[in-house]
SEVEX-367350 format. One record per residue (C-alpha): residue number from 1; residue in one letter; chain; x, y, z. Coordinates in nm, 3 decimals, decimal comma. Layout:
N
REC/NUM/A/A/X/Y/Z
...
//
This chain:
558
REC/1/M/A/11,269/10,467/9,298
REC/2/A/A/11,612/10,554/9,127
REC/3/K/A/11,730/10,912/9,209
REC/4/T/A/11,748/11,166/8,922
REC/5/N/A/12,096/11,304/8,794
REC/6/I/A/12,020/11,626/8,957
REC/7/E/A/11,921/11,475/9,286
REC/8/I/A/12,256/11,275/9,292
REC/9/A/A/12,444/11,585/9,212
REC/10/N/A/12,267/11,805/9,461
REC/11/Q/A/12,332/11,556/9,744
REC/12/A/A/12,712/11,517/9,665
REC/13/L/A/12,960/11,657/9,904
REC/14/L/A/13,205/11,851/9,699
REC/15/Q/A/13,557/11,936/9,765
REC/16/P/A/13,672/12,310/9,749
REC/17/I/A/13,818/12,349/9,413
REC/18/H/A/14,132/12,514/9,523
REC/19/E/A/14,202/12,180/9,714
REC/20/I/A/14,152/11,990/9,379
REC/21/A/A/14,388/12,230/9,193
REC/22/Q/A/14,657/12,221/9,461
REC/23/D/A/14,640/11,840/9,565
REC/24/R/A/14,568/11,685/9,217
REC/25/L/A/14,723/11,960/8,973
REC/26/G/A/14,994/12,118/9,167
REC/27/L/A/14,856/12,471/9,114
REC/28/L/A/14,860/12,713/9,429
REC/29/P/A/14,542/12,904/9,526
REC/30/E/A/14,688/13,222/9,379
REC/31/Q/A/14,727/13,055/9,049
REC/32/I/A/14,366/12,991/8,975
REC/33/E/A/14,063/13,221/8,961
REC/34/L/A/13,774/13,123/9,186
REC/35/Y/A/13,403/13,145/9,063
REC/36/G/A/13,249/13,042/9,419
REC/37/R/A/13,370/12,748/9,613
REC/38/Y/A/13,340/12,479/9,339
REC/39/K/A/13,435/12,628/9,021
REC/40/A/A/13,751/12,802/8,895
REC/41/K/A/13,939/12,911/8,585
REC/42/I/A/14,295/12,839/8,515
REC/43/P/A/14,475/13,135/8,365
REC/44/L/A/14,689/13,029/8,082
REC/45/S/A/14,993/13,197/8,255
REC/46/S/A/14,965/12,954/8,539
REC/47/L/A/15,038/12,673/8,302
REC/48/D/A/15,387/12,795/8,187
REC/49/Q/A/15,547/12,597/8,464
REC/50/F/A/15,442/12,274/8,310
REC/51/R/A/15,558/12,361/7,952
REC/52/D/A/15,849/12,119/7,949
REC/53/R/A/15,648/11,819/8,111
REC/54/P/A/15,581/11,545/7,848
REC/55/D/A/15,222/11,521/7,735
REC/56/G/A/14,994/11,257/7,873
REC/57/K/A/14,819/10,998/7,656
REC/58/L/A/14,490/11,123/7,489
REC/59/I/A/14,185/10,908/7,477
REC/60/L/A/13,878/10,992/7,264
REC/61/V/A/13,540/10,880/7,366
REC/62/T/A/13,292/10,856/7,069
REC/63/A/A/12,986/10,654/6,995
REC/64/M/A/12,763/10,463/6,743
REC/65/T/A/12,472/10,656/6,573
REC/66/P/A/12,268/10,772/6,887
REC/67/T/A/11,909/10,741/6,986
REC/68/V/A/11,730/11,067/7,066
REC/69/A/A/11,839/11,022/7,441
REC/70/G/A/12,207/10,984/7,337
REC/71/E/A/12,421/10,683/7,422
REC/72/G/A/12,613/10,817/7,715
REC/73/K/A/12,952/10,967/7,579
REC/74/T/A/12,991/11,218/7,850
REC/75/T/A/12,882/10,977/8,117
REC/76/T/A/13,123/10,716/7,981
REC/77/S/A/13,402/10,981/7,972
REC/78/V/A/13,361/11,088/8,330
REC/79/G/A/13,324/10,723/8,442
REC/80/L/A/13,624/10,625/8,248
REC/81/A/A/13,823/10,904/8,405
REC/82/D/A/13,713/10,799/8,747
REC/83/G/A/13,800/10,451/8,686
REC/84/L/A/14,149/10,531/8,546
REC/85/N/A/14,212/10,731/8,868
REC/86/K/A/14,091/10,436/9,077
REC/87/I/A/14,360/10,205/8,919
REC/88/G/A/14,633/10,455/8,996
REC/89/K/A/14,647/10,653/8,660
REC/90/N/A/14,665/11,024/8,707
REC/91/T/A/14,381/11,122/8,473
REC/92/I/A/14,180/11,427/8,381
REC/93/V/A/13,852/11,444/8,182
REC/94/S/A/13,835/11,731/7,944
REC/95/I/A/13,493/11,784/7,795
REC/96/R/A/13,263/12,050/7,636
REC/97/E/A/13,040/12,295/7,816
REC/98/P/A/12,647/12,243/7,773
REC/99/S/A/12,448/12,477/7,560
REC/100/L/A/12,134/12,628/7,702
REC/101/G/A/11,940/12,513/7,380
REC/102/P/A/11,957/12,140/7,440
REC/103/C/A/11,910/12,206/7,818
REC/104/F/A/11,583/12,359/7,763
REC/105/G/A/11,501/12,162/7,459
REC/106/M/A/11,510/11,780/7,449
REC/107/K/A/11,863/11,630/7,465
REC/108/G/A/11,982/11,753/7,804
REC/109/G/A/12,300/11,877/7,938
REC/110/A/A/12,658/11,769/7,904
REC/111/C/A/12,762/11,670/8,272
REC/112/G/A/12,715/11,302/8,242
REC/113/G/A/12,468/11,129/8,443
REC/114/G/A/12,412/10,903/8,770
REC/115/Y/A/12,719/10,856/8,960
REC/116/A/A/12,933/10,960/8,677
REC/117/Q/A/12,911/11,344/8,666
REC/118/V/A/13,094/11,655/8,659
REC/119/V/A/12,961/11,901/8,934
REC/120/P/A/12,829/12,133/9,040
REC/121/M/A/12,579/12,009/8,766
REC/122/S/A/12,316/12,269/8,775
REC/123/D/A/12,576/12,562/8,750
REC/124/I/A/12,764/12,394/8,466
REC/125/N/A/12,448/12,338/8,270
REC/126/L/A/12,293/12,684/8,345
REC/127/H/A/12,540/12,986/8,281
REC/128/F/A/12,852/12,815/8,441
REC/129/T/A/13,131/13,087/8,433
REC/130/G/A/12,970/13,282/8,165
REC/131/D/A/13,168/13,151/7,866
REC/132/F/A/12,885/13,109/7,616
REC/133/H/A/12,752/13,452/7,699
REC/134/A/A/13,102/13,600/7,634
REC/135/I/A/13,109/13,420/7,299
REC/136/T/A/12,768/13,532/7,214
REC/137/S/A/12,854/13,888/7,316
REC/138/A/A/13,165/13,889/7,090
REC/139/N/A/12,985/13,747/6,802
REC/140/N/A/12,696/14,024/6,842
REC/141/L/A/12,949/14,296/6,882
REC/142/L/A/13,082/14,217/6,542
REC/143/S/A/12,729/14,217/6,411
REC/144/A/A/12,662/14,562/6,558
REC/145/M/A/12,987/14,682/6,399
REC/146/V/A/12,904/14,547/6,061
REC/147/D/A/12,579/14,722/6,044
REC/148/N/A/12,745/15,041/6,171
REC/149/H/A/13,007/15,031/5,924
REC/150/I/A/12,735/15,009/5,650
REC/151/Y/A/12,527/15,287/5,832
REC/152/W/A/12,812/15,542/5,815
REC/153/G/A/12,946/15,429/5,478
REC/154/H/A/13,302/15,349/5,604
REC/155/E/A/13,552/15,187/5,368
REC/156/P/A/13,577/14,921/5,261
REC/157/Q/A/13,220/14,965/5,185
REC/158/L/A/13,005/14,655/5,258
REC/159/D/A/12,703/14,577/5,033
REC/160/P/A/12,410/14,532/5,252
REC/161/R/A/12,285/14,254/5,027
REC/162/R/A/12,613/14,064/5,067
REC/163/V/A/12,651/14,052/5,446
REC/164/T/A/12,718/13,695/5,560
REC/165/W/A/12,782/13,725/5,923
REC/166/R/A/12,485/13,620/6,139
REC/167/R/A/12,389/13,696/6,485
REC/168/T/A/12,371/13,439/6,749
REC/169/M/A/12,196/13,333/7,080
REC/170/D/A/12,248/13,034/7,296
REC/171/M/A/11,873/12,913/7,263
REC/172/N/A/11,654/12,727/7,035
REC/173/D/A/11,441/12,967/6,862
REC/174/R/A/11,321/12,875/6,516
REC/175/S/A/11,159/13,202/6,455
REC/176/L/A/11,498/13,387/6,440
REC/177/R/A/11,642/13,166/6,155
REC/178/T/A/11,565/13,427/5,890
REC/179/M/A/11,458/13,778/5,944
REC/180/V/A/11,490/14,135/5,830
REC/181/T/A/11,677/14,397/6,040
REC/182/G/A/11,682/14,761/6,009
REC/183/L/A/11,318/14,846/5,968
REC/184/G/A/11,168/15,169/6,091
REC/185/G/A/11,344/15,439/5,894
REC/186/A/A/11,668/15,570/5,794
REC/187/A/A/11,770/15,620/6,159
REC/188/N/A/11,769/15,248/6,215
REC/189/G/A/11,995/15,172/5,929
REC/190/F/A/11,958/14,987/5,603
REC/191/P/A/11,697/14,714/5,592
REC/192/R/A/11,866/14,374/5,503
REC/193/E/A/11,787/13,998/5,530
REC/194/A/A/11,966/13,857/5,828
REC/195/G/A/11,919/13,574/6,089
REC/196/F/A/12,045/13,404/6,399
REC/197/D/A/12,242/13,080/6,473
REC/198/I/A/12,264/12,921/6,790
REC/199/T/A/12,592/13,003/6,968
REC/200/A/A/12,714/12,641/6,976
REC/201/A/A/12,704/12,641/6,592
REC/202/S/A/12,874/12,972/6,528
REC/203/E/A/13,210/13,031/6,399
REC/204/A/A/13,281/13,244/6,698
REC/205/M/A/13,246/12,929/6,916
REC/206/A/A/13,463/12,726/6,663
REC/207/I/A/13,725/12,992/6,675
REC/208/F/A/13,726/13,007/7,064
REC/209/C/A/13,777/12,626/7,072
REC/210/L/A/14,049/12,601/6,817
REC/211/A/A/14,278/12,908/6,908
REC/212/T/A/14,592/12,819/7,077
REC/213/D/A/14,650/13,148/7,257
REC/214/L/A/14,517/13,499/7,280
REC/215/S/A/14,721/13,628/6,993
REC/216/D/A/14,599/13,336/6,779
REC/217/L/A/14,254/13,420/6,899
REC/218/Q/A/14,273/13,767/6,798
REC/219/R/A/14,414/13,660/6,462
REC/220/R/A/14,156/13,416/6,389
REC/221/L/A/13,872/13,676/6,482
REC/222/G/A/14,025/13,919/6,246
REC/223/N/A/14,009/13,661/5,959
REC/224/I/A/13,624/13,617/5,982
REC/225/L/A/13,442/13,679/5,663
REC/226/V/A/13,166/13,923/5,726
REC/227/G/A/13,050/13,997/5,378
REC/228/R/A/13,148/14,146/5,023
REC/229/S/A/13,156/14,472/4,858
REC/230/A/A/12,939/14,565/4,566
REC/231/K/A/13,225/14,428/4,340
REC/232/K/A/13,205/14,113/4,536
REC/233/E/A/13,547/14,156/4,707
REC/234/M/A/13,571/13,981/5,049
REC/235/I/A/13,565/14,203/5,359
REC/236/F/A/13,680/14,073/5,683
REC/237/A/A/13,640/14,152/6,052
REC/238/R/A/13,988/14,301/6,054
REC/239/D/A/13,874/14,541/5,776
REC/240/I/A/13,617/14,703/6,030
REC/241/Q/A/13,868/14,681/6,322
REC/242/A/A/13,661/14,447/6,528
REC/243/E/A/13,903/14,171/6,629
REC/244/G/A/14,057/14,363/6,922
REC/245/A/A/13,719/14,440/7,103
REC/246/M/A/13,606/14,082/7,046
REC/247/T/A/13,916/13,941/7,197
REC/248/A/A/13,887/14,176/7,490
REC/249/L/A/13,530/14,029/7,551
REC/250/L/A/13,667/13,676/7,529
REC/251/K/A/13,984/13,728/7,733
REC/252/E/A/13,876/13,577/8,063
REC/253/A/A/13,647/13,316/7,911
REC/254/F/A/13,950/13,188/7,721
REC/255/N/A/14,082/13,045/8,040
REC/256/P/A/13,993/12,677/8,077
REC/257/N/A/13,719/12,594/8,357
REC/258/L/A/13,827/12,366/8,631
REC/259/V/A/13,556/12,157/8,821
REC/260/Q/A/13,551/11,813/8,975
REC/261/T/A/13,371/11,479/8,925
REC/262/L/A/13,153/11,326/9,180
REC/263/E/A/13,467/11,116/9,280
REC/264/H/A/13,665/11,449/9,340
REC/265/N/A/13,877/11,411/9,022
REC/266/P/A/13,968/11,708/8,823
REC/267/A/A/13,778/11,789/8,515
REC/268/L/A/13,832/12,058/8,252
REC/269/V/A/13,503/12,175/8,101
REC/270/H/A/13,559/12,436/7,835
REC/271/G/A/13,399/12,537/7,496
REC/272/G/A/13,081/12,378/7,342
REC/273/P/A/13,051/12,346/6,948
REC/274/F/A/12,777/12,119/6,847
REC/275/G/A/12,887/11,785/6,683
REC/276/N/A/12,636/11,773/6,408
REC/277/I/A/12,667/12,134/6,286
REC/278/A/A/12,996/12,241/6,416
REC/279/H/A/13,318/12,042/6,493
REC/280/G/A/13,193/11,904/6,818
REC/281/C/A/13,518/11,916/7,035
REC/282/N/A/13,630/12,088/7,354
REC/283/S/A/13,881/12,375/7,342
REC/284/V/A/14,236/12,310/7,241
REC/285/V/A/14,362/12,514/7,524
REC/286/A/A/14,185/12,289/7,770
REC/287/T/A/14,286/11,976/7,600
REC/288/K/A/14,658/12,073/7,569
REC/289/A/A/14,651/12,203/7,936
REC/290/A/A/14,518/11,866/8,061
REC/291/L/A/14,789/11,671/7,863
REC/292/K/A/15,051/11,880/8,053
REC/293/L/A/14,867/11,814/8,397
REC/294/A/A/14,797/11,452/8,364
REC/295/D/A/14,931/11,132/8,245
REC/296/Y/A/14,589/11,018/8,074
REC/297/V/A/14,340/11,274/7,933
REC/298/V/A/13,997/11,148/7,843
REC/299/T/A/13,798/11,370/7,588
REC/300/E/A/13,479/11,327/7,398
REC/301/A/A/13,346/11,432/7,046
REC/302/G/A/12,984/11,507/6,988
REC/303/F/A/12,742/11,249/6,845
REC/304/G/A/12,845/10,945/6,650
REC/305/A/A/13,180/10,880/6,514
REC/306/D/A/13,062/10,976/6,185
REC/307/L/A/13,048/11,323/6,308
REC/308/G/A/13,236/11,421/6,626
REC/309/A/A/13,512/11,170/6,582
REC/310/E/A/13,568/11,248/6,205
REC/311/K/A/13,599/11,617/6,288
REC/312/F/A/13,816/11,545/6,594
REC/313/F/A/14,061/11,367/6,384
REC/314/N/A/14,036/11,567/6,058
REC/315/I/A/13,998/11,922/6,210
REC/316/K/A/14,102/11,941/6,580
REC/317/C/A/14,393/11,697/6,557
REC/318/R/A/14,517/11,841/6,222
REC/319/R/A/14,522/12,191/6,356
REC/320/A/A/14,635/12,140/6,706
REC/321/G/A/14,893/11,869/6,635
REC/322/L/A/14,731/11,622/6,867
REC/323/R/A/14,783/11,258/6,845
REC/324/P/A/14,516/11,026/7,008
REC/325/A/A/14,639/10,711/7,178
REC/326/C/A/14,315/10,513/7,184
REC/327/A/A/13,945/10,563/7,114
REC/328/V/A/13,639/10,419/7,305
REC/329/V/A/13,320/10,371/7,095
REC/330/V/A/13,019/10,379/7,319
REC/331/A/A/12,731/10,160/7,229
REC/332/T/A/12,394/10,066/7,402
REC/333/I/A/12,176/9,748/7,358
REC/334/K/A/11,888/9,992/7,321
REC/335/A/A/12,045/10,178/7,022
REC/336/L/A/12,142/9,859/6,848
REC/337/K/A/11,793/9,735/6,878
REC/338/L/A/11,652/10,061/6,730
REC/339/H/A/11,886/10,038/6,434
REC/340/G/A/11,762/9,683/6,411
REC/341/G/A/11,392/9,804/6,357
REC/342/V/A/11,247/9,795/6,701
REC/343/D/A/10,999/10,068/6,794
REC/344/A/A/11,146/10,289/7,051
REC/345/K/A/10,884/10,203/7,303
REC/346/Q/A/10,976/9,851/7,305
REC/347/L/A/11,361/9,877/7,343
REC/348/N/A/11,355/9,731/7,697
REC/349/Q/A/11,241/9,383/7,571
REC/350/E/A/11,492/9,117/7,457
REC/351/N/A/11,524/9,094/7,077
REC/352/C/A/11,834/8,925/6,967
REC/353/Q/A/11,726/8,926/6,604
REC/354/A/A/11,679/9,314/6,599
REC/355/L/A/12,021/9,354/6,778
REC/356/K/A/12,197/9,153/6,507
REC/357/D/A/12,017/9,367/6,255
REC/358/G/A/12,140/9,678/6,428
REC/359/L/A/12,506/9,551/6,498
REC/360/P/A/12,630/9,672/6,149
REC/361/N/A/12,581/10,038/6,262
REC/362/L/A/12,827/9,990/6,554
REC/363/L/A/13,073/9,789/6,349
REC/364/Q/A/13,094/10,063/6,072
REC/365/H/A/13,172/10,314/6,335
REC/366/V/A/13,438/10,104/6,473
REC/367/E/A/13,587/10,049/6,130
REC/368/N/A/13,566/10,409/6,064
REC/369/V/A/13,772/10,494/6,373
REC/370/Q/A/14,029/10,234/6,283
REC/371/K/A/14,079/10,391/5,942
REC/372/F/A/14,245/10,689/6,118
REC/373/G/A/14,506/10,429/6,275
REC/374/V/A/14,372/10,463/6,636
REC/375/P/A/14,340/10,145/6,859
REC/376/T/A/13,982/10,099/6,945
REC/377/V/A/13,774/9,957/7,246
REC/378/V/A/13,401/9,925/7,255
REC/379/A/A/13,228/10,010/7,579
REC/380/V/A/12,863/9,894/7,636
REC/381/N/A/12,688/10,146/7,847
REC/382/Q/A/12,484/9,896/8,035
REC/383/F/A/12,122/9,912/8,137
REC/384/S/A/11,922/9,670/8,368
REC/385/S/A/11,706/9,572/8,066
REC/386/D/A/12,023/9,426/7,879
REC/387/S/A/12,007/9,041/7,857
REC/388/Q/A/12,305/8,834/7,878
REC/389/A/A/12,231/8,690/7,545
REC/390/E/A/12,222/9,048/7,382
REC/391/I/A/12,555/9,121/7,532
REC/392/E/A/12,724/8,808/7,417
REC/393/L/A/12,613/8,897/7,062
REC/394/V/A/12,789/9,229/7,072
REC/395/K/A/13,106/9,073/7,222
REC/396/K/A/13,115/8,811/6,940
REC/397/A/A/13,065/9,051/6,652
REC/398/C/A/13,338/9,291/6,783
REC/399/A/A/13,568/8,997/6,859
REC/400/D/A/13,554/8,906/6,499
REC/401/M/A/13,694/9,243/6,413
REC/402/G/A/13,963/9,201/6,681
REC/403/V/A/13,800/9,454/6,912
REC/404/Q/A/13,752/9,410/7,276
REC/405/V/A/13,418/9,487/7,424
REC/406/L/A/13,375/9,587/7,784
REC/407/L/A/13,079/9,641/7,997
REC/408/A/A/13,048/9,979/8,177
REC/409/E/A/12,822/10,045/8,483
REC/410/H/A/12,946/10,383/8,566
REC/411/W/A/12,597/10,522/8,582
REC/412/A/A/12,508/10,313/8,886
REC/413/K/A/12,872/10,262/9,017
REC/414/G/A/13,080/10,547/8,914
REC/415/G/A/13,444/10,467/8,874
REC/416/D/A/13,391/10,103/9,015
REC/417/G/A/13,186/10,039/8,717
REC/418/T/A/13,461/10,107/8,459
REC/419/L/A/13,758/9,931/8,614
REC/420/A/A/13,759/9,679/8,358
REC/421/L/A/13,726/9,938/8,074
REC/422/A/A/14,005/10,144/8,229
REC/423/E/A/14,232/9,841/8,245
REC/424/E/A/14,175/9,746/7,880
REC/425/V/A/14,234/10,120/7,756
REC/426/V/A/14,573/10,111/7,953
REC/427/R/A/14,652/9,786/7,798
REC/428/V/A/14,578/9,893/7,444
REC/429/I/A/14,777/10,221/7,488
REC/430/E/A/15,081/10,044/7,638
REC/431/Q/A/15,098/9,764/7,375
REC/432/G/A/15,212/10,001/7,119
REC/433/E/A/15,209/10,352/6,959
REC/434/A/A/14,893/10,448/6,767
REC/435/D/A/14,956/10,502/6,395
REC/436/F/A/14,743/10,815/6,373
REC/437/R/A/14,668/10,966/6,030
REC/438/E/A/14,406/11,196/5,902
REC/439/L/A/14,160/11,085/5,636
REC/440/Y/A/14,261/11,314/5,360
REC/441/P/A/14,570/11,543/5,280
REC/442/D/A/14,552/11,912/5,278
REC/443/D/A/14,618/11,932/4,894
REC/444/L/A/14,313/11,733/4,814
REC/445/S/A/14,040/11,939/4,638
REC/446/L/A/13,754/12,054/4,854
REC/447/A/A/13,484/11,865/4,655
REC/448/D/A/13,696/11,552/4,678
REC/449/K/A/13,758/11,594/5,065
REC/450/V/A/13,354/11,596/5,087
REC/451/R/A/13,340/11,288/4,858
REC/452/M/A/13,588/11,107/5,063
REC/453/I/A/13,410/11,172/5,394
REC/454/A/A/13,075/11,073/5,235
REC/455/K/A/13,193/10,757/5,069
REC/456/E/A/13,466/10,634/5,338
REC/457/I/A/13,278/10,733/5,661
REC/458/Y/A/12,910/10,753/5,557
REC/459/R/A/12,934/10,494/5,285
REC/460/A/A/12,742/10,703/5,035
REC/461/D/A/12,741/10,612/4,672
REC/462/D/A/12,817/10,986/4,580
REC/463/V/A/12,760/11,351/4,674
REC/464/E/A/12,524/11,579/4,501
REC/465/F/A/12,684/11,913/4,421
REC/466/P/A/12,473/12,200/4,284
REC/467/K/A/12,647/12,424/4,042
REC/468/N/A/12,657/12,711/4,260
REC/469/V/A/12,849/12,492/4,528
REC/470/L/A/13,096/12,365/4,279
REC/471/D/A/13,146/12,729/4,155
REC/472/R/A/13,189/12,836/4,520
REC/473/F/A/13,450/12,553/4,574
REC/474/T/A/13,648/12,669/4,266
REC/475/E/A/13,646/13,023/4,391
REC/476/L/A/13,773/12,935/4,733
REC/477/E/A/14,039/12,724/4,589
REC/478/Q/A/14,147/13,011/4,349
REC/479/S/A/14,169/13,242/4,661
REC/480/G/A/14,403/13,017/4,838
REC/481/Y/A/14,160/12,856/5,058
REC/482/G/A/14,163/12,500/4,916
REC/483/H/A/14,397/12,361/5,176
REC/484/L/A/14,130/12,392/5,450
REC/485/P/A/13,950/12,087/5,600
REC/486/V/A/13,585/12,051/5,571
REC/487/C/A/13,342/12,044/5,854
REC/488/M/A/13,034/11,844/5,759
REC/489/A/A/12,691/11,960/5,887
REC/490/K/A/12,461/11,659/5,891
REC/491/T/A/12,189/11,475/6,091
REC/492/Q/A/12,325/11,283/6,380
REC/493/Y/A/12,061/11,019/6,360
REC/494/S/A/12,188/10,836/6,040
REC/495/F/A/12,494/10,777/5,842
REC/496/S/A/12,293/10,929/5,554
REC/497/T/A/12,119/11,271/5,559
REC/498/D/A/11,792/11,119/5,625
REC/499/P/A/11,732/11,077/5,994
REC/500/T/A/11,476/10,783/5,934
REC/501/K/A/11,740/10,566/5,773
REC/502/K/A/11,880/10,351/6,061
REC/503/S/A/12,149/10,101/6,079
REC/504/T/A/12,384/10,114/5,781
REC/505/P/A/12,194/10,262/5,478
REC/506/I/A/12,310/10,174/5,124
REC/507/G/A/12,240/10,319/4,782
REC/508/F/A/12,209/10,679/4,876
REC/509/S/A/12,377/11,011/4,805
REC/510/V/A/12,455/11,314/5,017
REC/511/P/A/12,298/11,636/4,875
REC/512/V/A/12,511/11,943/4,960
REC/513/R/A/12,288/12,247/5,018
REC/514/E/A/12,528/12,513/5,099
REC/515/I/A/12,881/12,583/5,186
REC/516/R/A/13,036/12,875/5,425
REC/517/L/A/13,381/12,986/5,445
REC/518/S/A/13,490/12,985/5,824
REC/519/L/A/13,819/13,142/5,764
REC/520/G/A/13,873/13,231/6,132
REC/521/A/A/13,795/12,871/6,237
REC/522/E/A/14,000/12,762/5,943
REC/523/F/A/13,765/12,511/5,793
REC/524/I/A/13,483/12,514/5,522
REC/525/V/A/13,131/12,427/5,662
REC/526/V/A/12,925/12,208/5,437
REC/527/L/A/12,547/12,191/5,504
REC/528/T/A/12,385/11,876/5,395
REC/529/G/A/12,012/11,769/5,374
REC/530/D/A/11,796/11,999/5,598
REC/531/V/A/12,035/12,043/5,887
REC/532/M/A/11,965/12,378/6,061
REC/533/T/A/12,214/12,606/6,234
REC/534/M/A/11,929/12,727/6,464
REC/535/P/A/11,738/12,452/6,616
REC/536/G/A/11,381/12,469/6,730
REC/537/L/A/11,226/12,356/7,058
REC/538/P/A/11,032/12,021/7,063
REC/539/K/A/10,657/11,992/7,105
REC/540/V/A/10,703/11,946/7,473
REC/541/P/A/11,046/12,112/7,579
REC/542/A/A/11,239/12,011/7,877
REC/543/A/A/11,193/12,367/8,019
REC/544/N/A/10,829/12,286/8,099
REC/545/D/A/10,970/12,074/8,394
REC/546/I/A/11,232/12,298/8,521
REC/547/G/A/11,194/12,521/8,830
REC/548/V/A/11,336/12,638/9,151
REC/549/D/A/11,244/12,516/9,502
REC/550/N/A/11,176/12,737/9,813
REC/551/V/A/11,551/12,705/9,921
REC/552/G/A/11,683/12,805/9,560
REC/553/N/A/11,765/12,447/9,437
REC/554/I/A/11,723/12,381/9,063
REC/555/T/A/11,448/12,105/9,004
REC/556/G/A/11,353/11,912/8,705
REC/557/L/A/11,693/11,950/8,539
REC/558/F/A/11,756/11,589/8,416
//
């Protein structure tokens, strides 16, 4: 019987993290902050010595439209980094931290799987170095200060009916989506409608991941829009003097986390915004640190390329000045057959016709990535049920687009299972510079930015804008915010906003339900369909199977 991910992780012999820091990154023990033997933070001041070092090459790992189980982006990212190190390329993997919501819900963690994991896996998935808790606390400090500001009638006076800032917690809890606070009499404040978002979908998380240093972090936190006055004037976190205390809560968390892969290669795991609701990329400070510390950096963006990769290119790269050298699009034979109409319970059976019918989904993702001028490689995350005939179909379809397909067996073999993929990625990078470009210019109207993403990336016929949304776009543009990029919140299970529409839907429009100004994050959130910013637990949550044995080992965690 095959070992589970956590069994593999628990049986691994880890190297003390200060040795990884010193031997692989050139950081002395006094230049890192230890969190036990196998986790550490790298203070940003320790990176000053590498400031003049040229940046390494940035590799994005993205994917086709996923199944419920996901297609293995993080596993492929870790496996590819191990493979690159095996062929002599100094490489760091720089990825997101897991949210507790999915860990106890249904999707799982964000440490990879099999023999391509970052470790210690149970620590990283459960609490880690406390970054998520710090972000949650900073977010909710602002919420407390907003309500206190209203209670005491401070200037500028916030209208309780027009408060837009929401509380957060890092857990799936549908009952907290909409609620009333301040009940119980005058001593408890003013009753008003409120609600919670999951921490990974919050603006506080987005700010944390997009800020470039502590001063930029504090500036962005001060720019958070918390609500409006009775005269509808915008009121920001800086108006209630909250940004300094929020930054104080985030000061330690803001330093990137250093851990290792199962093959003792360095990994930076920092920040964790969702890819379907937020911008889906790890922190800018971790990515930029990795680029100074290594010749190659592998990173990933949440869910399919229509979500995480689009936001990586249009938001993170735009704001941080990053230029990716190559992209790897992860696919599985199972997902291709699912998009070809096969029932989820029959994906282990060979079905070449269904695979042909599902291939357009992968090819559209590849074409989308190429629109950003980034050379692309397809990695098939291989399962034992994949037939040679099915694999050959994928290779031929991608070859017709001029894209190389590589089989990846990293789950079972670690870095040895990605040697061919690593060699191809290096070949693609070395054959010429990427001609990277964003999809749209800053000066395009907000509505047209949404239309361009919907038509160019999703292949929608059009976008449905309610009058209140168009009016809000006009107001934002007149207020000087029209230059901001848009962050699309959409289901991850389809190019459309209907998760049941597989492969490449046609003849659909994208209904926009709501927009939110995230001025601190410096983007506009566009909520489509029925996507939620606070998920709920499934009928049988993963939490049901998680426990602790007699010696303190976590059990049942993936």
